[in-house]
DOFIBA-651256 format. One record per residue (C-alpha): residue number from 1; residue in one letter; y negated, z, x negated. Coordinates in Angstrom, 3 decimals. Example, Ala and Ser with C-alpha at 12.3 -4.5 7.8 and 13.67 -1.06 7.14 Angstrom:
# DOFIBA-651256
+-----+--------+----------+----------+----------+
: num : residu :        Y :        Z :        X :
+-----+--------+----------+----------+----------+
:   1 :      a :    4.500 :    7.800 :  -12.300 :
:   2 :      s :    1.060 :    7.140 :  -13.670 :
+-----+--------+----------+----------+----------+
# end
This chain:
# DOFIBA-651256
+-----+--------+----------+----------+----------+
: num : residu :        Y :        Z :        X :
+-----+--------+----------+----------+----------+
:   1 :      x :   26.338 :  -29.349 :   89.604 :
:   2 :      x :   22.655 :  -28.868 :   90.465 :
:   3 :      x :   23.558 :  -27.787 :   94.027 :
:   4 :      x :   26.059 :  -25.242 :   92.672 :
:   5 :      x :   23.470 :  -23.915 :   90.251 :
:   6 :      x :   20.926 :  -23.480 :   93.080 :
:   7 :      x :   23.536 :  -21.679 :   95.173 :
:   8 :      x :   24.305 :  -19.277 :   92.364 :
:   9 :      x :   20.629 :  -18.605 :   91.791 :
:  10 :      x :   20.154 :  -17.958 :   95.488 :
:  11 :      x :   23.100 :  -15.584 :   95.554 :
:  12 :      x :   21.701 :  -13.751 :   92.554 :
:  13 :      x :   18.345 :  -13.491 :   94.248 :
:  14 :      x :   19.941 :  -12.150 :   97.431 :
:  15 :      x :   21.885 :   -9.617 :   95.383 :
:  16 :      x :   18.750 :   -8.449 :   93.685 :
:  17 :      x :   16.977 :   -8.246 :   96.983 :
:  18 :      x :   19.753 :   -6.148 :   98.543 :
:  19 :      x :   19.788 :   -3.767 :   95.567 :
:  20 :      x :   16.049 :   -3.449 :   95.889 :
:  21 :      x :   16.061 :   -2.863 :   99.665 :
:  22 :      x :   15.459 :    0.898 :   99.418 :
:  23 :      x :   12.437 :    0.275 :   97.259 :
:  24 :      x :   11.225 :   -2.685 :   99.274 :
:  25 :      x :   11.537 :   -0.797 :  102.499 :
:  26 :      x :    8.240 :    0.834 :  101.770 :
:  27 :      x :    6.639 :   -2.365 :  100.383 :
:  28 :      x :    5.850 :   -5.772 :  101.750 :
:  29 :      x :    8.659 :   -8.324 :  101.478 :
:  30 :      x :    7.748 :  -10.987 :   98.779 :
:  31 :      x :    7.386 :  -14.546 :   99.861 :
:  32 :      x :    9.810 :  -17.321 :   98.927 :
:  33 :      x :    7.276 :  -18.721 :   96.423 :
:  34 :      x :    7.044 :  -15.358 :   94.626 :
:  35 :      x :   10.845 :  -15.111 :   94.544 :
:  36 :      x :   11.074 :  -18.618 :   93.069 :
:  37 :      x :    8.500 :  -17.824 :   90.346 :
:  38 :      x :   10.494 :  -14.681 :   89.458 :
:  39 :      x :   13.714 :  -16.673 :   89.209 :
:  40 :      x :   12.036 :  -19.318 :   87.004 :
:  41 :      x :   10.651 :  -16.628 :   84.661 :
:  42 :      x :   14.088 :  -15.069 :   84.288 :
:  43 :      x :   15.608 :  -18.499 :   83.590 :
:  44 :      x :   12.993 :  -19.172 :   80.885 :
:  45 :      x :   13.863 :  -15.845 :   79.254 :
:  46 :      x :   17.569 :  -16.684 :   79.346 :
:  47 :      x :   16.920 :  -20.129 :   77.762 :
:  48 :      x :   14.817 :  -18.577 :   74.968 :
:  49 :      x :   17.490 :  -15.969 :   74.188 :
:  50 :      x :   20.083 :  -18.732 :   74.076 :
:  51 :      x :   18.004 :  -20.764 :   71.582 :
:  52 :      x :   17.507 :  -17.691 :   69.382 :
:  53 :      x :   21.226 :  -16.963 :   69.475 :
:  54 :      x :   22.033 :  -20.552 :   68.450 :
:  55 :      x :   19.516 :  -20.358 :   65.564 :
:  56 :      x :   21.000 :  -17.039 :   64.399 :
:  57 :      x :   24.470 :  -18.521 :   64.397 :
:  58 :      x :   23.250 :  -21.496 :   62.315 :
:  59 :      x :   21.545 :  -19.210 :   59.778 :
:  60 :      x :   24.660 :  -17.058 :   59.528 :
:  61 :      x :   26.744 :  -20.155 :   58.814 :
:  62 :      x :   24.314 :  -21.336 :   56.104 :
:  63 :      x :   24.318 :  -17.869 :   54.528 :
:  64 :      x :   28.108 :  -17.859 :   54.388 :
:  65 :      x :   28.047 :  -21.232 :   52.607 :
:  66 :      x :   25.415 :  -20.034 :   50.105 :
:  67 :      x :   27.356 :  -16.839 :   49.402 :
:  68 :      x :   30.514 :  -18.827 :   48.772 :
:  69 :      x :   28.685 :  -21.230 :   46.419 :
:  70 :      x :   27.159 :  -18.297 :   44.508 :
:  71 :      x :   30.553 :  -16.666 :   44.200 :
:  72 :      x :   32.014 :  -19.866 :   42.807 :
:  73 :      x :   29.119 :  -20.185 :   40.294 :
:  74 :      x :   29.528 :  -16.591 :   39.097 :
:  75 :      x :   33.266 :  -17.085 :   38.673 :
:  76 :      x :   32.638 :  -20.290 :   36.680 :
:  77 :      x :   30.164 :  -18.491 :   34.365 :
:  78 :      x :   32.599 :  -15.616 :   33.874 :
:  79 :      x :   35.373 :  -18.052 :   32.964 :
:  80 :      x :   33.044 :  -19.876 :   30.538 :
:  81 :      x :   32.027 :  -16.609 :   28.845 :
:  82 :      x :   35.609 :  -15.433 :   28.616 :
:  83 :      x :   36.697 :  -18.709 :   27.060 :
:  84 :      x :   33.625 :  -18.824 :   24.755 :
:  85 :      x :   32.618 :  -22.142 :   26.285 :
:  86 :      x :   28.842 :  -22.222 :   26.725 :
:  87 :      x :   28.766 :  -25.883 :   27.559 :
:  88 :      x :   27.246 :  -28.600 :   25.422 :
:  89 :      x :   23.822 :  -26.952 :   24.898 :
:  90 :      x :   22.343 :  -26.305 :   21.438 :
:  91 :      x :   22.948 :  -22.582 :   21.903 :
:  92 :      x :   26.685 :  -23.175 :   21.750 :
:  93 :      x :   26.275 :  -24.270 :   18.103 :
:  94 :      x :   23.715 :  -21.644 :   17.068 :
:  95 :      x :   24.712 :  -18.319 :   15.537 :
:  96 :      x :   22.789 :  -15.068 :   15.036 :
:  97 :      x :   23.538 :  -12.269 :   12.615 :
:  98 :      x :   21.874 :   -9.772 :   10.363 :
:  99 :      x :   21.955 :   -6.489 :    8.496 :
: 100 :      x :   19.772 :   -3.496 :    7.768 :
: 101 :      x :   19.665 :   -0.201 :    5.899 :
: 102 :      x :   17.693 :    3.028 :    5.873 :
: 103 :      x :   17.587 :    5.280 :    2.808 :
: 104 :      x :   16.630 :    8.803 :    1.942 :
: 105 :      x :   15.926 :    9.043 :   -1.774 :
: 106 :      x :   15.752 :   12.542 :   -3.165 :
: 107 :      x :   14.584 :   13.829 :   -6.525 :
: 108 :      x :   11.012 :   13.040 :   -7.490 :
: 109 :      x :   10.665 :   10.405 :   -4.745 :
: 110 :      x :   11.743 :   12.552 :   -1.787 :
: 111 :      x :   11.073 :    9.776 :    0.727 :
: 112 :      x :   12.619 :    8.122 :    3.783 :
: 113 :      x :   12.434 :    4.346 :    4.013 :
: 114 :      x :   13.876 :    1.705 :    6.333 :
: 115 :      x :   14.373 :   -0.501 :    3.332 :
: 116 :      x :   15.478 :   -3.742 :    4.963 :
: 117 :      x :   15.715 :   -5.389 :    8.373 :
: 118 :      x :   17.262 :   -8.854 :    8.090 :
: 119 :      x :   18.107 :  -11.581 :   10.608 :
: 120 :      x :   20.376 :  -14.578 :   10.021 :
: 121 :      x :   20.003 :  -17.726 :   12.116 :
: 122 :      x :   22.408 :  -20.617 :   11.690 :
: 123 :      x :   23.030 :  -23.869 :   13.498 :
: 124 :      x :   25.804 :  -26.441 :   13.300 :
: 125 :      x :   24.420 :  -29.910 :   13.969 :
: 126 :      x :   27.881 :  -31.458 :   13.828 :
: 127 :      x :   31.156 :  -30.969 :   11.988 :
: 128 :      x :   29.603 :  -31.973 :    8.656 :
: 129 :      x :   25.967 :  -30.775 :    8.672 :
: 130 :      x :   24.746 :  -27.207 :    9.253 :
: 131 :      x :   21.727 :  -24.951 :    8.727 :
: 132 :      x :   21.469 :  -21.376 :    7.390 :
: 133 :      x :   18.487 :  -19.024 :    7.197 :
: 134 :      x :   17.698 :  -15.414 :    6.346 :
: 135 :      x :   14.443 :  -13.635 :    7.233 :
: 136 :      x :   13.739 :  -10.150 :    5.903 :
: 137 :      x :   11.228 :   -7.404 :    6.636 :
: 138 :      x :   11.111 :   -4.908 :    3.781 :
: 139 :      x :    9.942 :   -1.303 :    4.115 :
: 140 :      x :    9.362 :   -1.509 :    7.880 :
: 141 :      x :    5.630 :   -2.353 :    7.778 :
: 142 :      x :    3.977 :   -5.427 :    6.263 :
: 143 :      x :    0.337 :   -6.460 :    5.950 :
: 144 :      x :   -2.741 :   -5.740 :    3.868 :
: 145 :      x :   -2.397 :   -2.378 :    2.196 :
: 146 :      x :    1.061 :   -1.780 :    3.660 :
: 147 :      x :    4.208 :   -1.137 :    1.579 :
: 148 :      x :    6.361 :   -3.887 :    3.084 :
: 149 :      x :    6.494 :   -7.654 :    3.175 :
: 150 :      x :    8.117 :  -10.395 :    5.232 :
: 151 :      x :   10.241 :  -12.800 :    3.192 :
: 152 :      x :   12.183 :  -15.994 :    3.772 :
: 153 :      x :   15.228 :  -15.490 :    1.554 :
: 154 :      x :   17.258 :  -18.487 :    2.689 :
: 155 :      x :   16.583 :  -21.671 :    4.649 :
: 156 :      x :   18.734 :  -24.626 :    3.707 :
: 157 :      x :   20.691 :  -27.558 :    5.060 :
: 158 :      x :   24.308 :  -27.917 :    3.950 :
: 159 :      x :   26.469 :  -31.033 :    4.284 :
: 160 :      x :   30.116 :  -31.734 :    3.516 :
: 161 :      x :   30.768 :  -34.349 :    0.853 :
: 162 :      x :   34.492 :  -33.913 :    1.269 :
: 163 :      x :   37.084 :  -31.336 :    2.211 :
: 164 :      x :   36.338 :  -29.189 :   -0.854 :
: 165 :      x :   32.706 :  -30.037 :   -1.683 :
: 166 :      x :   29.370 :  -29.203 :   -0.072 :
: 167 :      x :   25.825 :  -30.161 :   -1.025 :
: 168 :      x :   22.730 :  -28.242 :    0.076 :
: 169 :      x :   18.969 :  -28.372 :   -0.124 :
: 170 :      x :   16.241 :  -25.824 :    0.641 :
: 171 :      x :   15.704 :  -22.154 :   -0.143 :
: 172 :      x :   18.970 :  -20.794 :   -1.542 :
: 173 :      x :   20.199 :  -17.725 :   -3.421 :
: 174 :      x :   20.802 :  -18.359 :   -7.117 :
: 175 :      x :   24.580 :  -18.409 :   -7.824 :
: 176 :      x :   24.726 :  -15.468 :  -10.224 :
: 177 :      x :   26.217 :  -11.968 :  -10.310 :
: 178 :      x :   28.103 :   -9.975 :   -7.680 :
: 179 :      x :   25.491 :   -8.879 :   -5.137 :
: 180 :      x :   22.889 :  -11.634 :   -5.316 :
: 181 :      x :   24.716 :  -13.631 :   -2.652 :
: 182 :      x :   26.718 :  -10.855 :   -0.964 :
: 183 :      x :   24.486 :   -7.811 :   -0.529 :
: 184 :      x :   25.002 :   -6.527 :    3.032 :
: 185 :      x :   25.155 :   -2.679 :    2.975 :
: 186 :      x :   28.825 :   -2.329 :    4.037 :
: 187 :      x :   29.939 :   -4.571 :    1.146 :
: 188 :      x :   28.945 :   -2.361 :   -1.819 :
: 189 :      x :   29.035 :    1.258 :   -2.926 :
: 190 :      x :   25.946 :    3.382 :   -3.411 :
: 191 :      x :   22.809 :    3.903 :   -1.363 :
: 192 :      x :   20.733 :    1.427 :   -3.383 :
: 193 :      x :   21.911 :   -1.781 :   -5.016 :
: 194 :      x :   22.984 :   -1.168 :   -8.588 :
: 195 :      x :   20.192 :   -1.063 :  -11.154 :
: 196 :      x :   21.660 :   -3.607 :  -13.591 :
: 197 :      x :   21.774 :   -6.446 :  -11.066 :
: 198 :      x :   18.440 :   -5.347 :   -9.614 :
: 199 :      x :   16.450 :   -5.052 :  -12.860 :
: 200 :      x :   18.215 :   -7.492 :  -15.172 :
: 201 :      x :   19.504 :  -10.435 :  -13.080 :
: 202 :      x :   17.337 :   -9.712 :  -10.818 :
: 203 :      x :   18.877 :   -9.447 :   -7.314 :
: 204 :      x :   17.902 :  -10.446 :   -4.725 :
: 205 :      x :   16.782 :  -13.743 :   -6.303 :
: 206 :      x :   16.278 :  -17.049 :   -4.490 :
: 207 :      x :   14.758 :  -20.386 :   -5.418 :
: 208 :      x :   14.024 :  -23.710 :   -3.746 :
: 209 :      x :   16.064 :  -26.725 :   -4.775 :
: 210 :      x :   19.281 :  -28.676 :   -4.330 :
: 211 :      x :   22.795 :  -27.688 :   -5.259 :
: 212 :      x :   26.486 :  -28.325 :   -4.875 :
: 213 :      x :   29.492 :  -26.041 :   -4.636 :
: 214 :      x :   33.176 :  -26.562 :   -4.066 :
: 215 :      x :   36.771 :  -25.775 :   -4.903 :
: 216 :      x :   38.897 :  -27.483 :   -7.520 :
: 217 :      x :   41.848 :  -28.324 :   -5.293 :
: 218 :      x :   44.210 :  -25.372 :   -4.866 :
: 219 :      x :   43.845 :  -24.171 :   -8.447 :
: 220 :      x :   41.860 :  -21.060 :   -7.505 :
: 221 :      x :   38.819 :  -22.331 :   -9.401 :
: 222 :      x :   35.467 :  -22.982 :   -7.730 :
: 223 :      x :   32.090 :  -24.068 :   -9.041 :
: 224 :      x :   28.382 :  -23.924 :   -8.196 :
: 225 :      x :   25.493 :  -25.923 :   -9.667 :
: 226 :      x :   21.829 :  -25.824 :   -8.720 :
: 227 :      x :   18.550 :  -27.460 :   -9.798 :
: 228 :      x :   15.631 :  -25.428 :   -8.550 :
: 229 :      x :   12.224 :  -23.926 :   -8.948 :
: 230 :      x :   12.098 :  -21.316 :  -11.691 :
: 231 :      x :   10.494 :  -18.134 :  -12.936 :
: 232 :      x :    6.906 :  -17.754 :  -14.063 :
: 233 :      x :    6.644 :  -15.216 :  -16.892 :
: 234 :      x :    3.575 :  -14.333 :  -18.904 :
: 235 :      x :    1.716 :  -11.460 :  -20.514 :
: 236 :      x :    0.309 :  -10.409 :  -17.131 :
: 237 :      x :    3.753 :   -9.476 :  -15.797 :
: 238 :      x :    4.965 :   -8.368 :  -19.208 :
: 239 :      x :    7.685 :  -11.033 :  -19.310 :
: 240 :      x :    9.808 :   -8.820 :  -17.065 :
: 241 :      x :   12.170 :  -11.165 :  -15.253 :
: 242 :      x :   12.070 :   -9.385 :  -11.899 :
: 243 :      x :    8.276 :   -9.673 :  -11.832 :
: 244 :      x :    8.474 :  -13.417 :  -12.526 :
: 245 :      x :   10.210 :  -14.419 :   -9.277 :
: 246 :      x :    7.952 :  -16.832 :   -7.362 :
: 247 :      x :    9.991 :  -16.656 :   -4.120 :
: 248 :      x :    9.212 :  -20.295 :   -3.232 :
: 249 :      x :    5.722 :  -19.281 :   -2.025 :
: 250 :      x :    3.541 :  -22.131 :   -3.321 :
: 251 :      x :    5.626 :  -21.872 :   -6.478 :
: 252 :      x :    4.435 :  -23.403 :   -9.706 :
: 253 :      x :    6.866 :  -26.301 :  -10.149 :
: 254 :      x :    5.852 :  -27.617 :  -13.562 :
: 255 :      x :    9.107 :  -26.408 :  -15.086 :
: 256 :      x :   12.438 :  -26.427 :  -13.246 :
: 257 :      x :   15.572 :  -24.362 :  -13.747 :
: 258 :      x :   19.289 :  -25.139 :  -13.955 :
: 259 :      x :   22.049 :  -22.754 :  -12.962 :
: 260 :      x :   25.816 :  -22.969 :  -12.744 :
: 261 :      x :   28.832 :  -20.772 :  -12.152 :
: 262 :      x :   32.598 :  -21.009 :  -12.567 :
: 263 :      x :   34.765 :  -18.597 :  -10.543 :
: 264 :      x :   38.489 :  -17.929 :  -10.346 :
: 265 :      x :   40.254 :  -16.325 :   -7.372 :
: 266 :      x :   43.809 :  -17.490 :   -8.018 :
: 267 :      x :   45.116 :  -13.926 :   -8.382 :
: 268 :      x :   45.330 :  -12.102 :   -5.020 :
: 269 :      x :   42.649 :   -9.404 :   -4.790 :
: 270 :      x :   40.920 :  -10.456 :   -8.015 :
: 271 :      x :   37.699 :  -12.438 :   -8.441 :
: 272 :      x :   36.412 :  -13.483 :  -11.883 :
: 273 :      x :   33.174 :  -15.361 :  -12.488 :
: 274 :      x :   30.734 :  -16.373 :  -15.183 :
: 275 :      x :   27.331 :  -17.993 :  -14.749 :
: 276 :      x :   24.515 :  -19.527 :  -16.774 :
: 277 :      x :   20.852 :  -19.950 :  -15.890 :
: 278 :      x :   18.574 :  -22.004 :  -18.132 :
: 279 :      x :   14.859 :  -22.730 :  -17.883 :
: 280 :      x :   13.138 :  -24.773 :  -20.617 :
: 281 :      x :    9.790 :  -23.007 :  -20.179 :
: 282 :      x :    9.403 :  -19.829 :  -18.143 :
: 283 :      x :    5.617 :  -19.923 :  -18.642 :
: 284 :      x :    5.480 :  -23.014 :  -16.382 :
: 285 :      x :    4.025 :  -25.214 :  -19.171 :
: 286 :      x :    1.317 :  -22.738 :  -20.238 :
: 287 :      x :    3.283 :  -22.120 :  -23.413 :
: 288 :      x :    3.384 :  -19.333 :  -25.950 :
: 289 :      x :   -0.176 :  -18.110 :  -26.563 :
: 290 :      x :    0.594 :  -17.617 :  -30.253 :
: 291 :      x :    2.437 :  -20.804 :  -31.147 :
: 292 :      x :    1.612 :  -22.987 :  -28.136 :
: 293 :      x :    5.285 :  -23.852 :  -27.774 :
: 294 :      x :    7.346 :  -23.483 :  -24.631 :
: 295 :      x :    9.226 :  -20.244 :  -23.976 :
: 296 :      x :   12.804 :  -21.031 :  -23.016 :
: 297 :      x :   15.056 :  -18.575 :  -21.203 :
: 298 :      x :   18.824 :  -18.314 :  -20.917 :
: 299 :      x :   20.766 :  -15.855 :  -18.753 :
: 300 :      x :   24.515 :  -15.354 :  -19.138 :
: 301 :      x :   26.538 :  -13.168 :  -16.802 :
: 302 :      x :   30.222 :  -12.320 :  -16.456 :
: 303 :      x :   31.790 :  -10.185 :  -13.746 :
: 304 :      x :   35.028 :   -9.018 :  -12.153 :
: 305 :      x :   35.734 :   -7.678 :   -8.676 :
: 306 :      x :   39.323 :   -6.468 :   -8.190 :
: 307 :      x :   41.101 :   -4.633 :   -5.351 :
: 308 :      x :   44.662 :   -3.312 :   -5.189 :
: 309 :      x :   46.194 :   -0.832 :   -2.731 :
: 310 :      x :   42.863 :    0.861 :   -2.043 :
: 311 :      x :   41.814 :    0.951 :   -5.704 :
: 312 :      x :   38.807 :   -1.119 :   -6.689 :
: 313 :      x :   37.074 :   -2.102 :   -9.894 :
: 314 :      x :   33.768 :   -3.853 :  -10.350 :
: 315 :      x :   32.177 :   -4.651 :  -13.678 :
: 316 :      x :   29.325 :   -6.910 :  -14.751 :
: 317 :      x :   27.506 :   -7.876 :  -17.920 :
: 318 :      x :   24.134 :   -9.681 :  -17.963 :
: 319 :      x :   22.122 :  -10.871 :  -20.969 :
: 320 :      x :   18.731 :  -12.610 :  -21.046 :
: 321 :      x :   17.509 :  -14.386 :  -24.181 :
: 322 :      x :   13.862 :  -15.543 :  -24.228 :
: 323 :      x :   12.555 :  -17.580 :  -27.166 :
: 324 :      x :    8.873 :  -17.171 :  -28.068 :
: 325 :      x :    6.612 :  -15.331 :  -30.525 :
: 326 :      x :    4.503 :  -13.764 :  -27.773 :
: 327 :      x :    7.482 :  -12.437 :  -25.836 :
: 328 :      x :    8.957 :  -11.068 :  -29.080 :
: 329 :      x :    6.049 :   -8.638 :  -29.336 :
: 330 :      x :    6.929 :   -7.089 :  -25.965 :
: 331 :      x :   10.579 :   -6.611 :  -26.823 :
: 332 :      x :   11.563 :   -8.587 :  -23.757 :
: 333 :      x :   13.010 :  -11.456 :  -25.690 :
: 334 :      x :   16.271 :   -9.632 :  -24.963 :
: 335 :      x :   16.986 :   -7.965 :  -21.621 :
: 336 :      x :   20.552 :   -6.687 :  -21.383 :
: 337 :      x :   22.678 :   -4.576 :  -19.064 :
: 338 :      x :   26.205 :   -3.785 :  -17.901 :
: 339 :      x :   27.993 :   -1.518 :  -15.454 :
: 340 :      x :   31.536 :   -0.532 :  -14.582 :
: 341 :      x :   32.479 :    0.874 :  -11.189 :
: 342 :      x :   35.962 :    2.176 :  -10.297 :
: 343 :      x :   36.555 :    3.190 :   -6.664 :
: 344 :      x :   39.213 :    4.191 :   -4.168 :
: 345 :      x :   39.182 :    3.533 :   -0.410 :
: 346 :      x :   41.578 :    4.981 :    2.148 :
: 347 :      x :   41.984 :    5.296 :    5.919 :
: 348 :      x :   41.250 :    8.655 :    7.522 :
: 349 :      x :   42.515 :    9.937 :   10.877 :
: 350 :      x :   39.552 :   10.269 :   13.210 :
: 351 :      x :   39.779 :   10.445 :   16.997 :
: 352 :      x :   38.192 :    7.398 :   18.619 :
: 353 :      x :   37.798 :    5.534 :   15.310 :
: 354 :      x :   41.040 :    3.759 :   14.504 :
: 355 :      x :   39.423 :    1.717 :   11.695 :
: 356 :      x :   37.654 :    4.612 :    9.934 :
: 357 :      x :   37.773 :    4.552 :    6.124 :
: 358 :      x :   36.378 :    6.674 :    3.330 :
: 359 :      x :   35.671 :    5.380 :   -0.168 :
: 360 :      x :   34.724 :    7.300 :   -3.306 :
: 361 :      x :   33.326 :    5.767 :   -6.489 :
: 362 :      x :   31.816 :    6.347 :   -9.894 :
: 363 :      x :   29.441 :    3.950 :  -11.637 :
: 364 :      x :   28.342 :    3.928 :  -15.254 :
: 365 :      x :   25.374 :    1.648 :  -15.867 :
: 366 :      x :   23.406 :    0.918 :  -19.010 :
: 367 :      x :   20.444 :   -1.470 :  -19.228 :
: 368 :      x :   17.323 :   -2.195 :  -21.237 :
: 369 :      x :   14.459 :   -4.540 :  -20.302 :
: 370 :      x :   12.940 :   -4.057 :  -23.781 :
: 371 :      x :   16.093 :   -4.418 :  -25.833 :
: 372 :      x :   14.310 :   -6.574 :  -28.414 :
: 373 :      x :   12.223 :   -3.606 :  -29.577 :
: 374 :      x :   15.257 :   -1.460 :  -30.386 :
: 375 :      x :   13.084 :    1.638 :  -29.966 :
: 376 :      x :   14.939 :    3.925 :  -27.574 :
: 377 :      x :   13.964 :    2.072 :  -24.408 :
: 378 :      x :   17.411 :    1.963 :  -22.844 :
: 379 :      x :   18.457 :    3.679 :  -19.606 :
: 380 :      x :   21.878 :    5.132 :  -18.798 :
: 381 :      x :   22.756 :    6.049 :  -15.241 :
: 382 :      x :   25.765 :    7.929 :  -13.883 :
: 383 :      x :   26.328 :    7.626 :  -10.143 :
: 384 :      x :   29.013 :    9.375 :   -8.118 :
: 385 :      x :   29.252 :    9.102 :   -4.353 :
: 386 :      x :   31.080 :    8.121 :   -1.196 :
: 387 :      x :   30.917 :    5.544 :    1.583 :
: 388 :      x :   32.195 :    6.246 :    5.092 :
: 389 :      x :   32.940 :    3.308 :    7.398 :
: 390 :      x :   33.557 :    4.412 :   11.044 :
: 391 :      x :   34.075 :    0.695 :   11.667 :
: 392 :      x :   34.054 :   -2.076 :    9.033 :
: 393 :      x :   30.495 :   -3.247 :    9.822 :
: 394 :      x :   28.760 :    0.171 :    9.823 :
: 395 :      x :   28.529 :    2.469 :    6.804 :
: 396 :      x :   27.189 :    5.918 :    5.929 :
: 397 :      x :   26.481 :    6.513 :    2.244 :
: 398 :      x :   25.827 :    9.373 :   -0.132 :
: 399 :      x :   25.430 :    9.394 :   -3.903 :
: 400 :      x :   24.200 :   11.627 :   -6.687 :
: 401 :      x :   22.421 :   10.067 :   -9.671 :
: 402 :      x :   21.907 :   11.427 :  -13.159 :
: 403 :      x :   19.669 :    9.099 :  -15.169 :
: 404 :      x :   19.092 :    9.453 :  -18.894 :
: 405 :      x :   16.121 :    7.570 :  -20.345 :
: 406 :      x :   16.077 :    7.450 :  -24.108 :
: 407 :      x :   12.311 :    7.912 :  -24.280 :
: 408 :      x :   12.322 :   10.984 :  -22.010 :
: 409 :      x :   13.466 :   14.518 :  -22.827 :
: 410 :      x :   14.958 :   15.548 :  -19.479 :
: 411 :      x :   17.270 :   13.662 :  -17.146 :
: 412 :      x :   16.225 :   12.369 :  -13.743 :
: 413 :      x :   18.429 :   13.575 :  -10.894 :
: 414 :      x :   18.516 :   12.730 :   -7.205 :
: 415 :      x :   20.706 :   13.117 :   -4.131 :
: 416 :      x :   20.455 :   10.074 :   -1.865 :
: 417 :      x :   21.634 :    9.238 :    1.660 :
: 418 :      x :   21.864 :    5.934 :    3.494 :
: 419 :      x :   22.992 :    4.198 :    6.646 :
: 420 :      x :   23.620 :    0.467 :    6.946 :
: 421 :      x :   25.101 :   -2.197 :    9.192 :
: 422 :      x :   25.888 :   -5.884 :    9.445 :
: 423 :      x :   26.820 :   -8.197 :   12.301 :
+-----+--------+----------+----------+----------+
# end
């Protein structure tokens, strides 16, 4: 083999020499040593090119393997996403949601406000234990001197005690009224939440404690019961219930509260409920400044929410009774309100929005936070308006309010607009 290789190299050299004869005719003929060095240099170049070619082929092969592995990984991820299978990581049991709403309030206010931005975070530890939370930023900007605030409205652990019973502990919404627990913008009519539940109940209202809720078999009845932190009312806040919410922020816990609700949903499209809230001393053991006795408080509510062939009817009654000589002087020993709200919702043909619906409503509301005085302190509000849902989870709102206050000569009027969402 070596002899053959030398012969080939010699032949190549002779060929090169013959091709170069015209040029070499005018130059000195190189020696055999110079020819041999030239041949060795060319061989070294050929060997180097061969090594580089082999390395390039190896890299190309490795690249093909990597590309194929990447392709397989991407396809696996796509299949997992499509099948909603995120593996066994914690993220597969964690859920995110939220809602928000922006309002334009006309009349004397004439202001634009991103009223609420809310995030829900939930996690399912296993089939029987789960976590819920709700964090809210009100009025877009919070801090010293700013109009908004950041609030923790819910943060509780819930566990199944059986198929129809759950127990929970933490920060939880009080089981009372229609909108205190369900208040996402697409779920109710009107730009703002209704005044009776806002100023009398007062929604949104949460406390820290433990509770239980469940269904009574298949009877259509359900129940809620909760032992929790309570209100703190005194002369400084005028014994107005809404001003007495402590919001579980280093709450005074000298006096606890007890709340319960019975609901019935056995008739399709109809929900009936009644609730009681009782607190032995809403002054948190300070007592009545006149008699020194505790000031007890009892709230009773009853409500209906009915739907039938697009027609809807909501109605609620709420009545606070506070017992104390000091609170009697303010007239807030009785704080009472009710509203009735008929509505009609129907689908509308709209290109590109197959789920679009329009709803119209009227609400009559009457409430009085100083009902104990019986001195023309009541407020009557008439609200007429419409909600437009391009899709079920997004809503555009408009309403017109005429408000009659018994202690004022002229009515208050305002045209209001809103946009809201939930997910």
